[in-house]
C-alpha positions as CSV (number, residue, x, y, z in Angstrom):
1,M,0.0,0.0,0.0
2,S,1.3,3.5,-0.7
3,L,0.2,7.1,0.4
4,V,0.5,10.8,-0.7
5,L,0.6,14.2,1.3
6,A,-0.1,17.9,0.9
7,L,1.9,20.3,3.0
8,V,0.2,23.4,4.2
9,V,2.1,24.8,7.2
10,G,1.4,27.5,9.8
11,K,3.0,31.0,9.6
12,D,4.3,30.8,13.2
13,D,4.8,27.3,14.5
14,G,4.8,25.5,11.2
15,D,2.1,23.1,12.4
16,D,-1.2,24.7,11.3
17,R,-1.7,23.0,8.0
18,S,-4.6,25.3,7.0
19,Q,-2.2,28.2,6.1
20,K,0.8,28.5,3.8
21,A,4.1,29.1,5.3
22,Q,5.6,32.5,5.1
23,G,9.3,33.3,4.6
24,H,11.3,32.1,7.6
25,T,15.0,31.4,8.2
26,S,15.9,28.5,10.4
27,A,19.3,27.2,11.5
28,P,20.6,24.3,9.4
29,V,20.0,20.9,10.7
30,T,22.0,17.7,10.3
31,R,20.4,14.6,8.8
32,S,21.0,11.4,10.7
33,P,20.3,7.8,9.9
34,S,17.2,6.3,11.5
35,P,17.6,3.5,14.1
36,L,14.1,2.3,13.2
37,S,13.2,-0.9,11.4
38,S,13.0,-0.6,7.6
39,S,9.5,-2.0,7.7
40,P,7.0,0.8,7.2
41,T,4.1,-0.9,9.0
42,P,3.4,-3.2,11.9
43,S,1.6,-6.6,11.4
44,P,-1.9,-6.1,12.7
45,S,-4.6,-8.7,13.1
46,P,-6.2,-9.5,9.8
47,S,-9.7,-8.5,11.1
48,A,-9.1,-5.8,13.7
49,P,-6.6,-3.2,14.8
50,P,-4.6,-3.8,18.1
51,A,-6.2,-3.7,21.5
52,G,-7.1,-0.2,22.5
53,Y,-7.5,1.0,18.9
54,E,-10.7,1.4,16.8
55,L,-11.3,2.0,13.1
56,R,-12.7,5.4,12.1
57,D,-14.5,5.9,8.8
58,D,-13.8,9.6,8.6
59,D,-16.1,12.3,7.1
60,E,-13.2,13.2,4.8
61,G,-13.5,9.7,3.2
62,F,-10.5,7.9,4.6
63,R,-10.3,5.1,7.1
64,V,-7.7,5.0,9.9
65,A,-7.1,3.3,13.2
66,V,-6.9,5.6,16.3
67,P,-6.9,5.0,20.0
68,E,-10.3,4.5,21.6
69,G,-11.9,7.6,23.1
70,W,-9.9,10.2,21.1
71,T,-11.7,13.3,19.8
72,R,-11.7,14.6,16.2
73,A,-11.4,18.1,14.9
74,T,-10.7,19.6,11.4
75,V,-9.1,22.8,10.0
76,P,-9.4,23.9,6.4
77,S,-6.5,23.1,4.0
78,E,-5.5,25.0,0.9
79,Y,-5.0,21.6,-0.9
80,G,-7.1,18.5,-1.0
81,M,-9.2,17.3,2.0
82,A,-9.4,19.1,5.3
83,V,-6.7,18.5,7.9
84,V,-8.0,16.0,10.5
85,N,-6.7,16.0,14.0
86,F,-7.4,13.1,16.5
87,R,-6.5,14.0,20.1
88,S,-6.2,12.1,23.4
89,P,-8.6,13.2,26.2
90,D,-5.8,15.1,27.9
91,R,-4.7,16.6,24.5
92,E,-1.1,15.5,25.1
93,R,-1.1,13.1,22.1
94,R,-2.3,13.8,18.6
95,L,-2.6,12.0,15.2
96,Q,-2.8,14.4,12.2
97,V,-4.0,13.3,8.7
98,Y,-3.8,15.5,5.6
99,E,-3.1,15.4,1.9
100,V,0.1,16.6,0.4
101,S,0.5,18.7,-2.7
102,E,4.1,18.0,-3.6
103,A,5.0,15.5,-6.3
104,N,6.4,12.9,-3.9
105,P,7.2,12.5,-0.2
106,E,10.9,13.4,-0.7
107,A,10.0,16.7,-2.4
108,S,7.5,17.4,0.4
109,F,10.1,17.1,3.1
110,D,12.7,19.0,1.1
111,L,10.2,21.9,1.1
112,Y,9.4,21.5,4.8
113,L,13.0,21.4,5.9
114,S,14.0,24.4,3.7
115,D,14.4,27.9,5.0
116,Q,11.2,29.0,3.3
117,T,9.0,26.9,5.5
118,A,8.3,27.9,9.1
119,K,9.0,25.4,11.8
120,P,7.6,24.9,15.3
121,R,9.6,26.8,18.0
122,G,12.6,24.8,19.1
123,F,12.5,22.5,16.1
124,E,15.3,19.9,16.1
125,E,15.5,17.3,13.3
126,L,16.4,13.9,14.6
127,A,16.2,11.7,11.5
128,L,14.8,11.7,8.0
129,T,14.4,8.2,6.6
130,K,13.4,7.0,3.2
131,L,11.2,4.0,3.5
132,D,10.7,3.0,-0.1
133,D,10.2,-0.8,-0.1
134,G,8.6,-2.7,-3.0
135,D,5.2,-1.1,-3.8
136,F,5.6,1.3,-0.8
137,T,6.9,4.8,-1.4
138,G,7.3,7.1,1.6
139,S,9.6,9.0,3.9
140,R,9.5,9.6,7.7
141,L,10.8,12.6,9.6
142,E,11.4,12.4,13.3
143,Y,11.9,15.7,15.2
144,L,11.5,17.6,18.5
145,A,9.8,20.9,19.2
146,D,9.3,23.2,22.2
147,T,5.8,24.1,21.3
148,I,3.1,22.9,18.9
149,R,0.4,25.4,17.7
150,N,-2.9,25.0,19.5
151,E,-1.6,22.3,21.8
152,P,-0.8,22.3,25.5
153,E,2.6,22.8,27.0
154,V,4.0,19.4,27.7
155,G,7.7,20.2,27.8
156,T,9.4,19.0,24.6
157,W,7.2,17.5,21.9
158,H,8.3,14.4,20.0
159,V,6.9,13.9,16.5
160,Y,7.0,11.3,13.8
161,D,5.8,12.7,10.4
162,E,5.4,10.2,7.6
163,R,4.5,11.1,4.0
164,F,3.6,8.4,1.5
165,V,1.9,7.4,-1.7
166,A,-1.4,5.8,-1.0
167,A,-3.4,3.1,-2.9
168,D,-5.2,5.9,-4.8
169,G,-2.0,7.3,-6.1
170,K,-2.2,10.5,-3.9
171,I,0.2,11.5,-1.2
172,Y,-0.9,11.7,2.4
173,A,0.8,12.6,5.7
174,L,0.2,10.9,9.0
175,A,1.9,12.7,11.9
176,A,2.0,11.4,15.5
177,Y,2.7,13.8,18.4
178,G,3.4,13.3,22.1
179,P,5.6,14.4,25.0
180,D,9.2,13.4,24.6
181,A,9.5,12.9,28.4
182,D,7.6,9.6,28.4
183,G,9.7,7.9,25.7
184,R,9.3,7.8,21.9
185,K,7.9,4.3,21.3
186,D,4.3,5.5,21.9
187,E,4.5,7.9,19.0
188,L,5.9,5.3,16.7
189,D,3.2,2.8,17.7
190,L,0.5,5.4,17.0
191,L,2.0,6.3,13.6
192,T,2.6,2.7,12.4
193,T,-0.8,1.4,13.6
194,A,-2.6,4.3,11.8
195,L,-0.6,3.7,8.7
196,A,-1.2,-0.1,8.7
197,W,-5.0,0.6,8.7
198,F,-5.1,3.7,6.5
199,C,-7.5,3.5,3.5
200,P,-7.7,6.6,1.3
201,P,-11.0,8.2,0.1
202,G,-12.7,6.4,-2.8
203,M,-11.2,3.0,-2.1
204,N,-12.5,-0.2,-0.7
205,C,-9.9,-1.8,1.6
206,D,-10.4,-5.3,2.9
207,P,-9.0,-6.3,6.4
208,S,-5.7,-7.5,4.8
209,G,-5.0,-4.0,3.6
210,N,-5.6,-4.6,-0.1
211,A,-7.6,-1.8,-1.8
212,A,-9.7,-1.4,-4.9
213,L,-11.4,1.6,-6.5
214,D,-15.1,2.1,-5.7
């Protein structure tokens, strides 16, 4: 399965996907190899997501697995579907889903990491990993930030942002956010579970993850 994303970033913290980024200069960052497995997805049950997760058939047309009890909100986007945010009850964890406008995941991250795109305050790139494998095309950025727009103060935020080509040929982004203080595995689990069960708009996806056009 493959996915595609549309980048629309906020003018201050680089996180509000409903607005285009304005000119902004940031300090250069150093790319580092990822210590993560090369496999882009976990191996879920063939009929249901992991315990504690539920499938959501979203009003924007996609399907995704999110933790049970999380709330949903949207903001307008200048490209494709609205940006969808799923949040934990304490608002300290978030899964963001949106469509990407660039030609491919690599180009999308090149733009995001350039000086012309605003970043969250305290942005620190940890790793940018290309995950292309067979039919899957995608890249994953891991970073830290001091603040995230419209989210509570949790200390340092830890983020995994994956952009990929989906089964419909479009590019989407799935981004998982959480406090860095409690470890980084929970954000990775949130991201990979959502990705494993993602089905783009206009597609029929069976439990095994195969998709066909409606």
